[in-house]
Every structure is written in structure tokens, then in C-alpha cells.
N, C-alpha and C positions, 0 to 999 in steps of 0.2 A: 501300246508303244510309248516309250518314254518321251516326255516332252522335248528332251534334248536331242532326240532322233528325228523330230519333226523337220521335214525338208525346208519349210519356210523359216523356221528358227535357225536352221543350219546356214542358210544363205545370208542371214542377217549377221552371222559370225559374232555372236555375243561373246564367244571365248576370246575374241580379239580386243575386247574392251580394255584388256590389260594395258594396251598401248596408251590409254589415257594417263598412264603414269608419267608420260612425257609432259603433262601439265604441271607436274610437281615442281620442277625448277622455276617455272614462272611464278608459282604461288610463293615458294620460299624466298626468292629474290625480291619479289614485290613486298613481302612482309619485312624483309631486312631493310630495304631502302625507304619504305613508308612505315615508320615505326608506329604510327597511330592507327594502323589498319586492323591489327590483330585483336580479336575478342572471341569468347566462347560462342557468341551469337553468330560468328562467321561460319561455323561448322555446317549448319543446314544449307547455307548458300553454296558452300563448296561441294557438298553431296549432290545438290541439285545440278550444279555445273557439270560434274562427272556424268550424271545420268543423261543430261541433254546432249553432251558431246558424244556419248555412247549411241544415242538415237541417230544423230547426224552421221556418225561413222557407219552405223548399220545400214542406213540408206545408201551410203557410198558403196558398201560391200554388195548389197543386193543388185545395184546397177552393174557393178563389175561382173557379178556372176552371170547376169542375163546376157550382157554384150560380149562376154568372153567364151560363151558356151561352145561355139563352133571350133575355136582354136583349142579350148580345153580338151576337146575330144581327141586331139592329137598328142596330149600329154599323158605319160604312163600312169600318173597318179591322179591328176585333176579331172581325168575323164570320168571318175567315179563320183564327182560332185553332183548334187541334186539336179541342177539344170541340165548339164550335158548328158546325164544318165536318164533324163526324161521323167523325173519324179516331181516336177514342178509345173504348174499351169502358168504360162508366161504372162497372161493378162493379170492374174492375181499377183504375180511377182512385181509387175510394174506398179500396181496399186500399192503394194507393200512399200516399194521404193518411195513413192510420193507421200504416203502417210507418215512413214518414219521421218522423212526429211521435214515435212510440215510440222510435226510434233516437236522435233528438236530445234528447228529454227525459230518458230513463233513462240515456243516456250522460253527461248533465250531472251526474249524481250523483258522478261521478269528480272534479268540480271544486268540490264542497262544497255545502251546503244552500242558501246564498244564491244561487249561480249556478243551481242546480237550480230553485229557486222562481221566479226571474226567467224562465228558459226556459219553465217550465210556464205562467206568466202570458202570455208571448208567444204560445204556442200557443192558450191559452184565448181571447185577444183575437180570434184568427181566427174562432173559433166565434161569439163575440158579434157580430162584424162581419158575418158571412155567413149565419148560420143563423136562420131564423124560429123563434119569433115576434119575437125581439128584433131581429135583423138591423139593427144601427145604420147599415149602409151605405145604407139607404133613408130615413134620417131626417136632415133638414137640420141642419147644424152638428154634430150627433152623428157624422155620417159622417166628417167631417174630424177631429174631436177624438178619436174612438175609434181610427181608423187611425193617426193621428200619435202616439198613445200608444206605438206601437212604437219611436219615436225614443228617449224616455227609458229604455225597457226595454233597448234596445241599449246605451245609456250604462251602465246598471246591470250588464249582462252583461260589458261591458269592464272596469268597475270591479272586479267580483268575480272576473273571470278572473285578476287579479293576485294573488289570495289575501289581499288586505288585510282587516283586521278593522275598519277605519275606516268610519264611516257617510258616505254620499255627501251633499254639501251640498244641501239642499232647494231653494235658489234656483237651483242649476244644473239640477236635475231639471225644474223648471218652465220655465226658459229653453229647455231642450232640447225640451220638449214643445211650446212655443209656436212655435219656429222650424220644427219638423216640421209643425205645423198651417199655418204660413205656406206652406211648400212644397206641401202638399196642397191648400190653397185656391187657389193659383195654378194648379195642375194642373186643378182643377175649372173655374176661370175659362177656361182655354185650351180645355178640352173643350167647354164650353158655347158658346164663340165658334165653334169648329170645326163643330159640328153646325148652328148658325145657324138653328135652328127650334125654338121652345119646345115644340111638341107632340112632335116626334121626340125631343127631349132628355128630356122627361118619360117617354117610352116606354122609352128606353135606361136612364135612371137616375131612380128615383122621387124622389130628393131634388131633382132639377132642376125638379120641379113647383112647388117653393117658390122656388128660386133664380132670380135674374136677374143681369145684369152688375153692376148697382148694389149689390145685396146681397152678391155675391161680393167685390166690391172693398172694401166696408165691412168685411167679415170679414177680408180680407187685411190691411187697416190695423190692425185690432184685434190680430190675432195677432202682427204684427211689432212693434207698440208694446209689447205684453205681454212679448215676448221681450227687447226692449231694457231694460225696467225690471227684470226678473228677472236678466238678465245683468249689469246695472249693480250690483245688490245683491251678486252673487257676486264680481265682480272687485274691488269696494271692500273686501269682507270678506276675500277670500282671496288675490288677486293683482292689486295695483294696476297692475303693469307692463302688463297686458293692455289698459289704456286706450289704449295706442298702436296697438292693432290695430283700434280702432273705425272709423276711416275706411275701412279695407279691408273690414271686415264690412259696412258700409253700402253700399259699392260692389258687393259680391257680391249683396246684397239687391236693389239697384236694377237691376243687370244681369239678375237672374232675372225680375223683373217685366217688364222690357223684352222678353225673349224669350218671355214668356207671351203677348204680343200678336201674335207672329208667326203667320202662316198655318201650319197643321199644326205647331204649336209642339212642340219636343222635350221640353218640360216634361210633356207628356202621356205620354211614354215615357222615364222617367228613365234607362233602360239605354242610351239614345242620346245622352244629354247630353254624353258625352265628345267628340262630334263638334263641339261648340261650343268651338272652340279658345280664344276670348277668355275665356269663362267659366271654362274649365278652368285656363287660365294664371293668372287672377286668384285662383281658389280655391286653387291650389297655392301661390302666393306667400303668400296669407293664412294658410294652414295652417302653412307653414314658419315664418313670423314669429311666429305664436301659440305654436307649440311652443318656439321659441327664447325667447320672453318668459316662458315658464313657468319657465325655469331661469337666466335672466340677471337678476341683481338690479340695480335702479336706485334706490338710496336717495333721490336727489334728487327722484324722481317721487313717492315716498311722502310726502316733506316738503311738496311742492307741493300735494298733494291732502289734506293733514292738516286737521283741524278748525281753524277760526279761533278763537284764544284769546278767551275771554270778557273783556269790558272791565270 
């Protein structure tokens, strides 16, 4: 049996480690604002940071697989996962959850107290999201807001992985949270449409007993509007040049909503999004241009968007 087909490796969802790419903006912006941080010696530190965050995230996924097994049995696709299909010993899975979490969190001490604290909160959010009696996963809107909080936490982990002592801009943290909520709400919308049965949807996910397509669409609009406002505050305050990336960011958002309407939409399974070549190409172009705009100064643009002198 291939190691990648091992059920204990599958529930750790190592293929989801690509989400650690959300650490990248934290790294890039920290290096831009703290000019003395960058050096070649930083690379091993960043690699270690990606590995440690991957371990914490895998611990999160293992717990999610264990506690969602009963409801996953009611899902047409997720019922085939290792835990609901009975291919995993639950006691060993719980041990895997604890060992992965301990390795990731305590290993984070090597990168400083701020990185360690962020990693610990990332792990704690998995408990809040999955474990009763809180289990925000079952509560409408809190399910999206609590899970998408992992987005700004990854931003912070990228930020502190650089070793900077600067504080992260609050507007950027909230913008990152809201764009994460947008992605998660589109995922919920696609799931709800895929099940196409309110009763079955409510059995699979308790929050779906409150949601419907209209409510999910309204929440999507709210999250993306909040992202735009917070991101606007950040770029005007810290990097006006990023205004030039706004049309591309809007195109990524529109495209993501578009594929959210597809049958068996890939937004339900983010690890499969790479197969959507159009979205990936647009995202790559947007990322490259945004990184370039962080380091290319355009004084005329700052003057163009400067305050209008009082009469």
C-alpha cells in the first residue's frame, strides 16, 4: 500500500498543507515594513515555520475527522473518508491528534513567544470549532467566522516567522479574516446546493438548519464588502501602490463565486482547486503583481490619491 493511501496519513490531510501559502503575505509585508529582517539565514527559519504550522494544522484535521465521522456518514462523498468508513482505530487517531499538536506547538517555541502563541491559538481554535459544548461548527455564522479565523492566524504565523518585532497592522488582520470568511461562506453555499435537500443538509451540518441559499449569499456579500473596506484602509495607510491590484483581486473574487455555483463545485474541496486552471492562473498573476507592488515605488500614485487641499 502506498504511504499516501495510509488512512492515518489521510486524516492528517497533508495535502492541505498548501493552505500555509496564506502565511506568505505575512512574510512579505513584514519584510517590507521591517527592512532589516531579510537575510539568507532567514530561509531555514521560514521552512521550519511552514513545517510546524503544517503539524498543527494536521492535528486540527485529525480532530475534525474524528468528531465529524457520524455526520460525514450522511454526506455523499465524505462518507468514504477513513474514519466514517471504519478504516481507522479511534484511540490511535486521538493519540495522533495529540502528538501532532504537541510537536507543532512545542516546536514553535524555537521561533519565539509570538510565533508559539499564534500556533497555540491555531490549535485551540480547532478545539473550539469541533468540541462540544461550544462546537462553533454547529452554529450559523459562528461556524464560518471561527474557522476562517485560521486565516489571520496564518498571517500572524508568517509575520512572526520572520523574527520581526513590529506589530502587524490591525486593518490587515481584519481584512484577512474577512476574505477567509468569504471563502468559507462560498464553500458552505456550494455544499448546501450540492446536497439540494434542506432536511439532509441539516442532518449533515447543524448550521444548515438555519442557512438557506439567500442567507448564505447575503453573508458572502457582507464578508467580501468588509474585506474590501479593511483592505482599503490598509493599503491607503501602508502601501498605496497596491491600489493597482484591486481589479485583479475583484476578478479573483468574482471567479471564485462563479465556480461556487458549479455542480460538485471544487470550492467544497480546496485541495482540488488547483485543477481550475483559469482561477489558478489569475491567482498567480495577482499574487506576483501584488508582491511586485510591495517593493516598486510609484510616487505619482501617492500624489494622485493624496488628500485634496482645503480651500
